[in-house]
Backbone as XML, in Angstrom:
<?xml version="1.0"?>
<chain id="A" units="angstrom">
  <residue number="1" name="MET">
    <atom name="N" x="153.102" y="92.309" z="103.261"/>
    <atom name="CA" x="152.427" y="93.478" z="103.807"/>
    <atom name="C" x="151.195" y="93.789" z="102.960"/>
  </residue>
  <residue number="2" name="ALA">
    <atom name="N" x="150.110" y="94.067" z="103.627"/>
    <atom name="CA" x="148.856" y="94.346" z="102.923"/>
    <atom name="C" x="148.896" y="95.739" z="102.310"/>
  </residue>
  <residue number="3" name="ASP">
    <atom name="N" x="148.365" y="95.825" z="101.119"/>
    <atom name="CA" x="148.296" y="97.146" z="100.502"/>
    <atom name="C" x="146.952" y="97.792" z="100.815"/>
  </residue>
  <residue number="4" name="ASP">
    <atom name="N" x="146.755" y="99.004" z="100.338"/>
    <atom name="CA" x="145.555" y="99.767" z="100.655"/>
    <atom name="C" x="144.272" y="99.072" z="100.197"/>
  </residue>
  <residue number="5" name="ILE">
    <atom name="N" x="144.322" y="98.415" z="99.075"/>
    <atom name="CA" x="143.136" y="97.731" z="98.554"/>
    <atom name="C" x="142.736" y="96.574" z="99.465"/>
  </residue>
  <residue number="6" name="ASP">
    <atom name="N" x="143.714" y="95.802" z="99.945"/>
    <atom name="CA" x="143.416" y="94.704" z="100.865"/>
    <atom name="C" x="142.802" y="95.220" z="102.161"/>
  </residue>
  <residue number="7" name="VAL">
    <atom name="N" x="143.346" y="96.306" z="102.679"/>
    <atom name="CA" x="142.817" y="96.886" z="103.912"/>
    <atom name="C" x="141.386" y="97.371" z="103.693"/>
  </residue>
  <residue number="8" name="ALA">
    <atom name="N" x="141.145" y="98.028" z="102.558"/>
    <atom name="CA" x="139.795" y="98.510" z="102.247"/>
    <atom name="C" x="138.822" y="97.349" z="102.096"/>
  </residue>
  <residue number="9" name="ASN">
    <atom name="N" x="139.227" y="96.292" z="101.425"/>
    <atom name="CA" x="138.365" y="95.124" z="101.262"/>
    <atom name="C" x="138.032" y="94.475" z="102.602"/>
  </residue>
  <residue number="10" name="ASP">
    <atom name="N" x="139.012" y="94.388" z="103.492"/>
    <atom name="CA" x="138.763" y="93.828" z="104.820"/>
    <atom name="C" x="137.773" y="94.691" z="105.598"/>
  </residue>
  <residue number="11" name="LEU">
    <atom name="N" x="137.917" y="96.001" z="105.492"/>
    <atom name="CA" x="137.003" y="96.910" z="106.170"/>
    <atom name="C" x="135.584" y="96.763" z="105.622"/>
  </residue>
  <residue number="12" name="ILE">
    <atom name="N" x="135.472" y="96.689" z="104.315"/>
    <atom name="CA" x="134.159" y="96.526" z="103.687"/>
    <atom name="C" x="133.525" y="95.208" z="104.116"/>
  </residue>
  <residue number="13" name="ASP">
    <atom name="N" x="134.299" y="94.137" z="104.093"/>
    <atom name="CA" x="133.778" y="92.827" z="104.507"/>
    <atom name="C" x="133.266" y="92.855" z="105.945"/>
  </residue>
  <residue number="14" name="SER">
    <atom name="N" x="134.028" y="93.471" z="106.840"/>
    <atom name="CA" x="133.607" y="93.501" z="108.240"/>
    <atom name="C" x="132.373" y="94.369" z="108.425"/>
  </residue>
  <residue number="15" name="GLU">
    <atom name="N" x="132.279" y="95.485" z="107.711"/>
    <atom name="CA" x="131.116" y="96.352" z="107.835"/>
    <atom name="C" x="129.861" y="95.689" z="107.261"/>
  </residue>
  <residue number="16" name="VAL">
    <atom name="N" x="130.011" y="94.996" z="106.143"/>
    <atom name="CA" x="128.867" y="94.303" z="105.545"/>
    <atom name="C" x="128.402" y="93.180" z="106.477"/>
  </residue>
  <residue number="17" name="SER">
    <atom name="N" x="129.332" y="92.448" z="107.044"/>
    <atom name="CA" x="128.965" y="91.378" z="107.978"/>
    <atom name="C" x="128.251" y="91.932" z="109.194"/>
  </residue>
  <residue number="18" name="ARG">
    <atom name="N" x="128.748" y="93.039" z="109.729"/>
    <atom name="CA" x="128.135" y="93.664" z="110.895"/>
    <atom name="C" x="126.727" y="94.153" z="110.557"/>
  </residue>
  <residue number="19" name="ALA">
    <atom name="N" x="126.575" y="94.775" z="109.394"/>
    <atom name="CA" x="125.263" y="95.291" z="108.990"/>
    <atom name="C" x="124.259" y="94.154" z="108.787"/>
  </residue>
  <residue number="20" name="LEU">
    <atom name="N" x="124.693" y="93.078" z="108.146"/>
    <atom name="CA" x="123.804" y="91.933" z="107.939"/>
    <atom name="C" x="123.398" y="91.299" z="109.263"/>
  </residue>
  <residue number="21" name="SER">
    <atom name="N" x="124.336" y="91.191" z="110.166"/>
    <atom name="CA" x="124.033" y="90.633" z="111.476"/>
    <atom name="C" x="123.015" y="91.503" z="112.209"/>
  </residue>
  <residue number="22" name="LYS">
    <atom name="N" x="123.197" y="92.804" z="112.117"/>
    <atom name="CA" x="122.275" y="93.734" z="112.759"/>
    <atom name="C" x="120.877" y="93.625" z="112.150"/>
  </residue>
  <residue number="23" name="LEU">
    <atom name="N" x="120.805" y="93.511" z="110.828"/>
    <atom name="CA" x="119.505" y="93.359" z="110.159"/>
    <atom name="C" x="118.813" y="92.072" z="110.563"/>
  </residue>
  <residue number="24" name="ARG">
    <atom name="N" x="119.563" y="91.000" z="110.602"/>
    <atom name="CA" x="118.979" y="89.710" z="110.995"/>
    <atom name="C" x="118.468" y="89.763" z="112.430"/>
  </residue>
  <residue number="25" name="GLN">
    <atom name="N" x="119.258" y="90.376" z="113.302"/>
    <atom name="CA" x="118.854" y="90.474" z="114.702"/>
    <atom name="C" x="117.609" y="91.335" z="114.850"/>
  </residue>
  <residue number="26" name="SER">
    <atom name="N" x="117.568" y="92.462" z="114.163"/>
    <atom name="CA" x="116.400" y="93.338" z="114.296"/>
    <atom name="C" x="115.158" y="92.705" z="113.688"/>
  </residue>
  <residue number="27" name="ALA">
    <atom name="N" x="115.314" y="91.949" z="112.610"/>
    <atom name="CA" x="114.171" y="91.251" z="112.017"/>
    <atom name="C" x="113.642" y="90.186" z="112.976"/>
  </residue>
  <residue number="28" name="ALA">
    <atom name="N" x="114.546" y="89.477" z="113.609"/>
    <atom name="CA" x="114.135" y="88.456" z="114.572"/>
    <atom name="C" x="113.462" y="89.103" z="115.774"/>
  </residue>
  <residue number="29" name="ASN">
    <atom name="N" x="114.011" y="90.217" z="116.235"/>
    <atom name="CA" x="113.428" y="90.912" z="117.386"/>
    <atom name="C" x="112.049" y="91.458" z="117.059"/>
  </residue>
  <residue number="30" name="ALA">
    <atom name="N" x="111.881" y="91.998" z="115.871"/>
    <atom name="CA" x="110.593" y="92.573" z="115.481"/>
    <atom name="C" x="109.524" y="91.495" z="115.390"/>
  </residue>
  <residue number="31" name="SER">
    <atom name="N" x="109.903" y="90.344" z="114.863"/>
    <atom name="CA" x="108.916" y="89.276" z="114.722"/>
    <atom name="C" x="108.543" y="88.667" z="116.065"/>
  </residue>
  <residue number="32" name="GLU">
    <atom name="N" x="109.435" y="88.721" z="117.024"/>
    <atom name="CA" x="109.162" y="88.169" z="118.338"/>
    <atom name="C" x="108.521" y="89.184" z="119.278"/>
  </residue>
  <residue number="33" name="GLY">
    <atom name="N" x="108.488" y="90.460" z="118.862"/>
    <atom name="CA" x="107.997" y="91.500" z="119.757"/>
    <atom name="C" x="108.954" y="91.714" z="120.913"/>
  </residue>
  <residue number="34" name="SER">
    <atom name="N" x="110.231" y="91.597" z="120.640"/>
    <atom name="CA" x="111.254" y="91.659" z="121.670"/>
    <atom name="C" x="111.382" y="93.059" z="122.252"/>
  </residue>
  <residue number="35" name="LYS">
    <atom name="N" x="111.894" y="93.131" z="123.440"/>
    <atom name="CA" x="112.115" y="94.388" z="124.126"/>
    <atom name="C" x="113.601" y="94.726" z="124.099"/>
  </residue>
  <residue number="36" name="ILE">
    <atom name="N" x="114.195" y="94.636" z="122.906"/>
    <atom name="CA" x="115.624" y="94.875" z="122.734"/>
    <atom name="C" x="115.823" y="96.024" z="121.755"/>
  </residue>
  <residue number="37" name="CYS">
    <atom name="N" x="116.765" y="96.901" z="122.076"/>
    <atom name="CA" x="117.081" y="98.043" z="121.219"/>
    <atom name="C" x="117.613" y="97.564" z="119.873"/>
  </residue>
  <residue number="38" name="VAL">
    <atom name="N" x="117.085" y="98.141" z="118.802"/>
    <atom name="CA" x="117.494" y="97.761" z="117.452"/>
    <atom name="C" x="118.941" y="98.165" z="117.194"/>
  </residue>
  <residue number="39" name="GLU">
    <atom name="N" x="119.386" y="99.254" z="117.780"/>
    <atom name="CA" x="120.722" y="99.776" z="117.528"/>
    <atom name="C" x="121.805" y="99.020" z="118.288"/>
  </residue>
  <residue number="40" name="CYS">
    <atom name="N" x="121.657" y="98.916" z="119.605"/>
    <atom name="CA" x="122.742" y="98.354" z="120.421"/>
    <atom name="C" x="122.476" y="96.942" z="120.924"/>
  </residue>
  <residue number="41" name="GLY">
    <atom name="N" x="121.218" y="96.508" z="120.914"/>
    <atom name="CA" x="120.896" y="95.162" z="121.366"/>
    <atom name="C" x="120.665" y="95.048" z="122.861"/>
  </residue>
  <residue number="42" name="ASP">
    <atom name="N" x="120.714" y="96.172" z="123.588"/>
    <atom name="CA" x="120.464" y="96.146" z="125.027"/>
    <atom name="C" x="118.964" y="96.059" z="125.303"/>
  </residue>
  <residue number="43" name="ALA">
    <atom name="N" x="118.642" y="95.634" z="126.506"/>
    <atom name="CA" x="117.243" y="95.549" z="126.916"/>
    <atom name="C" x="116.660" y="96.954" z="127.044"/>
  </residue>
  <residue number="44" name="MET">
    <atom name="N" x="115.377" y="97.075" z="126.676"/>
    <atom name="CA" x="114.695" y="98.362" z="126.758"/>
    <atom name="C" x="113.623" y="98.306" z="127.826"/>
  </residue>
  <residue number="45" name="PRO">
    <atom name="N" x="113.312" y="99.460" z="128.411"/>
    <atom name="CA" x="112.215" y="99.495" z="129.380"/>
    <atom name="C" x="110.892" y="99.125" z="128.702"/>
  </residue>
  <residue number="46" name="VAL">
    <atom name="N" x="110.021" y="98.477" z="129.434"/>
    <atom name="CA" x="108.743" y="98.022" z="128.896"/>
    <atom name="C" x="107.918" y="99.202" z="128.376"/>
  </residue>
  <residue number="47" name="GLY">
    <atom name="N" x="107.974" y="100.313" z="129.076"/>
    <atom name="CA" x="107.202" y="101.487" z="128.665"/>
    <atom name="C" x="107.575" y="101.983" z="127.279"/>
  </residue>
  <residue number="48" name="ARG">
    <atom name="N" x="108.861" y="101.957" z="126.949"/>
    <atom name="CA" x="109.296" y="102.404" z="125.621"/>
    <atom name="C" x="108.794" y="101.463" z="124.542"/>
  </residue>
  <residue number="49" name="THR">
    <atom name="N" x="108.822" y="100.176" z="124.798"/>
    <atom name="CA" x="108.363" y="99.229" z="123.778"/>
    <atom name="C" x="106.850" y="99.304" z="123.600"/>
  </residue>
  <residue number="50" name="LYS">
    <atom name="N" x="106.115" y="99.561" z="124.688"/>
    <atom name="CA" x="104.659" y="99.702" z="124.572"/>
    <atom name="C" x="104.285" y="100.918" z="123.727"/>
  </residue>
  <residue number="51" name="LEU">
    <atom name="N" x="105.120" y="101.946" z="123.779"/>
    <atom name="CA" x="104.878" y="103.153" z="122.986"/>
    <atom name="C" x="105.369" y="103.013" z="121.548"/>
  </residue>
  <residue number="52" name="GLY">
    <atom name="N" x="106.026" y="101.899" z="121.243"/>
    <atom name="CA" x="106.450" y="101.638" z="119.874"/>
    <atom name="C" x="107.857" y="102.093" z="119.533"/>
  </residue>
  <residue number="53" name="PHE">
    <atom name="N" x="108.620" y="102.523" z="120.533"/>
    <atom name="CA" x="109.993" y="102.941" z="120.267"/>
    <atom name="C" x="110.866" y="101.733" z="119.968"/>
  </residue>
  <residue number="54" name="LYS">
    <atom name="N" x="111.826" y="101.909" z="119.055"/>
    <atom name="CA" x="112.726" y="100.815" z="118.682"/>
    <atom name="C" x="114.129" y="101.001" z="119.245"/>
  </residue>
  <residue number="55" name="PHE">
    <atom name="N" x="114.403" y="102.207" z="119.777"/>
    <atom name="CA" x="115.726" y="102.508" z="120.328"/>
    <atom name="C" x="115.623" y="102.746" z="121.831"/>
  </residue>
  <residue number="56" name="CYS">
    <atom name="N" x="116.660" y="102.340" z="122.560"/>
    <atom name="CA" x="116.731" y="102.664" z="123.979"/>
    <atom name="C" x="117.025" y="104.165" z="124.098"/>
  </residue>
  <residue number="57" name="VAL">
    <atom name="N" x="116.931" y="104.701" z="125.293"/>
    <atom name="CA" x="117.101" y="106.138" z="125.490"/>
    <atom name="C" x="118.489" y="106.619" z="125.032"/>
  </residue>
  <residue number="58" name="PRO">
    <atom name="N" x="119.589" y="105.969" z="125.433"/>
    <atom name="CA" x="120.901" y="106.457" z="124.982"/>
    <atom name="C" x="121.050" y="106.424" z="123.452"/>
  </residue>
  <residue number="59" name="CYS">
    <atom name="N" x="120.559" y="105.383" z="122.801"/>
    <atom name="CA" x="120.670" y="105.294" z="121.341"/>
    <atom name="C" x="119.785" y="106.332" z="120.665"/>
  </residue>
  <residue number="60" name="ALA">
    <atom name="N" x="118.601" y="106.579" z="121.222"/>
    <atom name="CA" x="117.709" y="107.592" z="120.662"/>
    <atom name="C" x="118.324" y="108.978" z="120.800"/>
  </residue>
  <residue number="61" name="GLU">
    <atom name="N" x="118.934" y="109.251" z="121.954"/>
    <atom name="CA" x="119.594" y="110.543" z="122.153"/>
    <atom name="C" x="120.766" y="110.702" z="121.181"/>
  </residue>
  <residue number="62" name="ASP">
    <atom name="N" x="121.524" y="109.638" z="120.999"/>
    <atom name="CA" x="122.664" y="109.682" z="120.080"/>
    <atom name="C" x="122.199" y="109.909" z="118.640"/>
  </residue>
  <residue number="63" name="ALA">
    <atom name="N" x="121.117" y="109.248" z="118.245"/>
    <atom name="CA" x="120.587" y="109.416" z="116.888"/>
    <atom name="C" x="120.103" y="110.851" z="116.676"/>
  </residue>
  <residue number="64" name="GLU">
    <atom name="N" x="119.437" y="111.413" z="117.675"/>
    <atom name="CA" x="118.964" y="112.799" z="117.568"/>
    <atom name="C" x="120.143" y="113.769" z="117.494"/>
  </residue>
  <residue number="65" name="ARG">
    <atom name="N" x="121.172" y="113.506" z="118.294"/>
    <atom name="CA" x="122.352" y="114.368" z="118.279"/>
    <atom name="C" x="123.020" y="114.329" z="116.915"/>
  </residue>
  <residue number="66" name="LYS">
    <atom name="N" x="123.164" y="113.134" z="116.356"/>
    <atom name="CA" x="123.786" y="112.998" z="115.037"/>
    <atom name="C" x="122.940" y="113.674" z="113.965"/>
  </residue>
  <residue number="67" name="LYS">
    <atom name="N" x="121.612" y="113.518" z="114.075"/>
    <atom name="CA" x="120.727" y="114.121" z="113.091"/>
    <atom name="C" x="120.830" y="115.640" z="113.143"/>
  </residue>
  <residue number="68" name="SER">
    <atom name="N" x="120.914" y="116.195" z="114.346"/>
    <atom name="CA" x="120.971" y="117.650" z="114.487"/>
    <atom name="C" x="122.295" y="118.217" z="113.975"/>
  </residue>
  <residue number="69" name="MET">
    <atom name="N" x="123.324" y="117.412" z="113.920"/>
    <atom name="CA" x="124.616" y="117.875" z="113.423"/>
    <atom name="C" x="124.572" y="118.116" z="111.919"/>
  </residue>
  <residue number="70" name="PHE">
    <atom name="N" x="123.651" y="117.491" z="111.224"/>
    <atom name="CA" x="123.593" y="117.586" z="109.768"/>
    <atom name="C" x="122.459" y="118.476" z="109.271"/>
  </residue>
  <residue number="71" name="ILE">
    <atom name="N" x="121.797" y="119.167" z="110.185"/>
    <atom name="CA" x="120.737" y="120.086" z="109.780"/>
    <atom name="C" x="121.380" y="121.358" z="109.252"/>
  </residue>
  <residue number="72" name="GLU">
    <atom name="N" x="120.927" y="121.782" z="108.086"/>
    <atom name="CA" x="121.445" y="123.019" z="107.509"/>
    <atom name="C" x="120.558" y="124.167" z="107.956"/>
  </residue>
  <residue number="73" name="TYR">
    <atom name="N" x="121.169" y="125.236" z="108.376"/>
    <atom name="CA" x="120.426" y="126.419" z="108.832"/>
    <atom name="C" x="120.375" y="127.442" z="107.742"/>
  </residue>
</chain>
């Protein structure tokens, strides 16, 4: 049976792998001028990419929602 340290190490390994994969994909997309969302990898409308946006509408809305949750009043 795995102990807490093994479970934590597995979680860290999977998160690091996911983050590295995301970085590699976004670097490749940026160099190609791709029309793919940096966050989710879905196709983006041409208009958003022409304006320089890197996130699709749902990902941009989610990022704004998350950001607003951490604003201190």
